C-alpha positions in Angstrom: -9.8 -14.9 22.7 -7.3 -14.3 19.9 -9.0 -12.6 16.7 -9.1 -14.3 13.5 -7.0 -11.8 11.5 -4.2 -9.8 12.9 -4.1 -7.5 9.7 -7.1 -7.1 7.4 -6.8 -4.7 4.2 -8.7 -3.0 1.9 -8.0 -1.2 -1.9 -7.0 -2.0 -5.0 -6.6 -5.6 -6.5 -4.2 -4.8 -9.4 -2.3 -7.4 -11.4 1.2 -5.8 -11.9 3.0 -6.0 -15.0 6.7 -4.9 -14.5 9.4 -3.9 -17.2 12.7 -2.5 -17.0 13.1 0.2 -19.7 15.5 3.3 -20.8 14.6 7.0 -20.3 14.2 7.0 -24.2 11.7 4.4 -23.8 9.6 6.2 -21.5 10.0 9.5 -23.5 8.7 7.6 -26.9 5.8 6.3 -25.4 4.8 9.7 -23.1 5.4 8.2 -20.1 6.0 10.3 -17.2 8.7 9.3 -15.4 8.7 8.6 -11.4 4.7 8.7 -10.8 2.0 7.1 -11.0 -0.7 8.3 -13.8 -4.3 6.3 -14.3 -4.6 5.1 -18.3 -8.1 4.0 -20.3 -8.3 0.7 -21.6 -6.6 1.2 -25.0 -3.7 3.2 -23.7 -3.2 -0.1 -21.2 -3.6 -2.5 -23.9 -0.8 -0.2 -25.7 1.4 -0.2 -23.2 1.4 -3.5 -22.8 2.0 -4.4 -26.1 4.9 -2.3 -26.1 6.5 -3.6 -23.1 9.3 -6.2 -23.7 10.0 -9.1 -21.4 8.0 -8.9 -18.3 7.0 -9.9 -15.0 3.5 -10.3 -13.4 2.6 -10.5 -10.1 -0.1 -9.8 -8.1 -0.4 -6.3 -6.6 -1.9 -2.8 -5.4 -0.4 -0.9 -2.4 -2.1 -2.3 0.1 -2.5 -5.6 -1.2 1.5 -5.9 -1.5 1.7 -4.8 2.7 -0.7 -7.6 3.4 1.2 -10.3 1.4 4.2 -9.1 2.8 2.4 -9.5 6.6 1.1 -13.0 5.5 4.9 -13.8 4.3 5.9 -12.5 8.3 3.3 -15.1 9.4 0.4 -13.1 10.3 -2.7 -13.9 10.3 -4.2 -11.5 7.3 -7.0 -10.9 5.2 -7.3 -8.3 1.7 -10.5 -7.1 0.7 -10.8 -6.0 -3.3 -12.5 -6.7 -6.0 -11.7 -8.9 -9.0 -13.6 -10.2 -12.5 -14.4 -13.5 -13.2 -11.5 -13.5 -15.7 -8.4 -15.6 -15.7 -6.5 -12.7 -14.2 -9.1 -12.0 -11.4 -8.9 -16.1 -10.6 -5.3 -15.9 -11.1 -5.1 -13.2 -8.7 -7.3 -14.7 -5.9 -5.3 -17.8 -6.4 -2.1 -16.0 -5.5 -3.0 -14.4 -2.7 -4.2 -17.5 -1.2 -1.2 -19.5 -2.2 0.7 -16.8 -0.4 -1.1 -16.8 2.8 -3.9 -14.3 2.8 -7.6 -15.0 3.0 -9.2 -13.0 -0.2 -12.5 -13.5 1.1 -14.4 -11.6 -1.9 -15.2 -14.2 -4.8 -14.2 -12.7 -8.8 -17.7 -10.8 -9.4 -19.5 -12.7 -12.4 -20.7 -10.8 -16.0 -18.7 -7.7 -14.6 -18.4 -4.9 -17.1 -15.0 -4.2 -16.3 -11.9 -6.9 -16.6 -10.0 -6.7 -13.6 -7.1 -4.4 -13.2 -3.7 -4.1 -14.2 -0.7 -1.7 -13.6 2.2 -1.1 -16.6 5.0 -0.5 -14.3 8.7 0.4 -16.3 11.7 0.3 -13.7 14.4 2.8 -14.9 18.0 2.3 -14.6 18.2 4.5 -11.5 15.7 2.3 -9.8 12.8 4.9 -10.5 9.3 3.4 -11.3 6.9 4.7 -13.7 3.4 3.3 -13.0 0.5 3.1 -15.4 -2.4 2.2 -13.9 -5.6 0.8 -15.5 -8.4 0.3 -12.8 -10.3 -1.8 -14.2 -13.0 -3.3 -11.6 -11.0 -2.7 -8.7 -11.8 0.7 -8.1 -15.5 -0.1 -7.9 -15.3 -1.5 -4.3 -18.1 -0.4 -2.2 -19.9 -0.8 1.1 -21.4 -4.1 -0.3 -18.0 -5.6 -0.4 -16.9 -4.7 3.2 -17.6 -7.8 5.3 -18.7 -7.5 8.7 -17.3 -10.8 10.0 -14.2 -10.3 8.4 -13.8 -6.3 9.8 -14.5 -7.0 13.3 -12.5 -9.9 13.9 -9.5 -8.4 13.0 -6.7 -6.3 15.3 -5.9 -3.7 12.6 -7.3 -2.1 9.5 -5.4 -0.9 6.9 -6.8 1.2 4.2 -5.3 2.7 0.4 -6.0 6.1 0.0 -6.4 5.3 -4.0 -9.9 4.3 -3.5 -11.1 7.6 -2.6 -11.6 8.5 -6.0 -15.2 7.1 -6.3 -17.8 7.8 -3.8 -18.3 3.7 -3.1 -14.8 3.5 -1.9 -15.4 6.3 0.2 -18.5 5.1 2.0 -16.6 1.6 2.0 -13.9 3.1 4.4 -16.4 4.8 6.4 -18.2 1.4 6.8 -15.0 -0.2 8.0 -13.3 2.2 10.1 -16.7 2.5 12.1 -16.8 -1.1 12.3 -13.1 -1.4 13.4 -13.7 1.3 16.3 -16.5 -0.8 17.5 -14.5 -3.8 17.9 -11.7 -2.3 19.3 -9.9 -2.8 16.2 -7.1 0.1 15.5 -7.6 1.6 12.0 -4.9 3.4 9.7 -4.6 4.3 6.0 -1.9 4.9 3.6 -2.0 8.3 1.4 -1.0 6.4 -1.4 0.1 9.2 -3.4 0.6 13.3 -3.5 -2.0 13.6 -6.3 -4.5 11.6 -4.4 -4.0 14.0 -1.5 -4.6 17.0 -3.6 -8.0 15.4 -4.7 -9.0 14.4 -1.8 -7.4 16.6 1.1 -10.4 17.6 2.9 -11.7 14.2 3.3 -8.3 12.7 4.6 -7.9 15.2 7.0 -11.5 14.3 8.3 -10.5 10.8 8.5 -7.4 11.3 10.2 -8.7 13.3 13.0 -11.7 10.8 13.0 -12.1 7.2 13.3 -8.2 6.7 12.5 -5.8 5.8 14.9 -2.6 6.1 12.4 -1.5 7.0 9.2 1.6 6.4 6.7 2.5 8.6 4.1 5.8 10.1 2.5 7.1 13.5 2.7 5.4 15.1 -0.4 2.0 13.6 0.9 2.7 14.9 4.2 3.6 18.5 2.9 0.1 18.2 0.7 -2.1 17.4 3.2 -1.4 20.3 5.6 -0.4 22.1 2.5 3.0 23.2 3.9 6.5 22.9 2.7 7.7 22.9 6.2 8.4 18.9 7.3 8.5 19.7 10.7 5.3 21.6 10.5 3.1 19.0 8.7 4.5 16.4 11.1 3.3 18.7 14.4 -0.1 19.0 12.5 -0.7 15.4 11.7 0.6 14.6 15.6 -2.3 16.7 16.6 -5.1 15.5 14.3 -3.9 11.7 14.9 -2.3 9.5 17.3 0.4 8.1 15.2 2.2 9.7 11.8 4.4 7.7 10.0 6.6 9.7 7.5 9.0 7.8 5.1 11.3 10.5 3.4 13.5 8.5 0.9 17.5 8.7 1.5 16.4 11.2 4.7 14.8 7.8 6.1 12.0 7.8 8.3 10.2 10.2 10.5 7.7 9.2 13.2 5.5 11.1 15.5 3.2 10.3 18.5 1.8 13.0 20.7 4.7 15.7 21.3 7.5 13.0 20.6 9.2 12.2 17.3 11.6 9.5 16.3 13.9 9.9 12.8 15.5 6.9 11.8 18.3 6.7 8.8 17.5 4.6 5.8 18.8 1.3 5.4 21.8 1.3 2.7 20.8 -0.8 -0.6 21.8 0.3 -4.0 18.3 0.6 -5.6 17.4 -1.6 -8.2 13.6 -0.8 -8.6 11.9 1.0 -5.9 8.5 -0.4 -6.8 6.7 -1.6 -3.4 8.8 0.6 -1.3 6.3 2.1 0.7 4.1 -1.2 0.9 6.8 -3.1 2.1 7.9 -0.8 4.8 4.2 -0.5 6.0 4.5 -4.2 6.0 7.4 -4.4 8.5 6.0 -1.0 10.4 2.6 -3.0 11.1 4.2 -6.0 11.8 6.3 -4.3 14.7 2.9 -3.0 15.8 1.2 -6.1 16.0 4.1 -7.9 17.8 3.9 -4.9 20.6 7.3 -3.8 19.6 8.5 -0.2 20.6 8.1 2.9 17.4 12.0 2.6 17.4 12.0 -1.2 16.3 9.0 -0.9 14.2 10.4 1.7 12.2 13.7 -0.5 12.1 12.0 -3.4 10.9 9.9 -1.6 8.1 13.7 -0.2 6.7 14.8 -3.3 6.9 11.5 -4.6 4.4 11.9 -1.6 2.3 15.6 -2.1 1.6 15.0 -6.0 0.8 12.1 -4.9 -1.9 14.3 -2.2 -3.4 17.2 -4.5 -4.0 15.3 -6.3 -6.6 12.8 -6.4 -9.6 9.2 -6.6 -8.2 7.1 -4.9 -5.3 7.0 -8.1 -2.5 10.1 -9.8 -1.1 12.3 -12.1 -2.6 14.1 -13.3 0.8 12.5 -14.2 4.0 11.8 -10.6 5.9 11.5 -13.5 8.7 15.0 -14.7 8.7 16.5 -11.2 7.8 15.3 -10.0 11.3 16.2 -13.1 13.2 19.9 -12.3 12.0 19.5 -9.0 12.8 18.3 -10.4 16.7 15.3 -8.4 16.2 12.9 -11.6 16.5 
């Protein structure tokens, strides 16, 4: 008997607010280019007011991945916290409308508002994220439904939630439930600075209850404190069953046991890199759920990432499923 969900994600429920901007604008407003920075509420309100024409969409790293999987026709759910405010209700509704269950109701009488991230996209496609976490970072074990986790095939976790103790406990609970129910569990390392903050905990996770992890090259090198990619991949494969490392223009490297596969990047003129890693993860996990070999999983991930960097916004604007059909993959 099949499980209710093929993939369940746990992460920050963050509304993305996206606008194009010049490098001069970034300098004028003190925005550091190309990284994710956490900001407080006054800073978030000031940056929001300074933005010109903007696009608003439900986001969060793993939420974007889960939404991508839902758009590919998989049965998905996303566990996250939103407040009982307009943005929180619109976030939950948008996830449901896009085909992903959002089992946690908006929190009433919350002290913090629903989270949002101001994303500035430079002419070269680089994105500079300024995130006010609000209520989303308060995910704890009480938010993790036993019924949802034990009824999924794959559990996917977001590294950013490790910044608070309740998030760590939520992950440990979810990973334990997944293992007991026979589900595979994995994590996205999220950001090199996030890895720096939680290196020991991440090492324990990937070497313990997790079956796979996704990262980029800088995150992997940070995790194993080496500048040698080959060495970092070798150490990752010794810790965990499956390591998937994206390398920007150099493509993707996948390691399993003593085997390594390297795949070239999909040639696309970048417009906005926001969500590229998230949609790569969606494509890759879609392939895993469908039972494809790792080479095909990597190719699907590359196609999904290539689609999303070709336009503004972190989620696909065209059907990835149709793209896969045209290329004879499905």
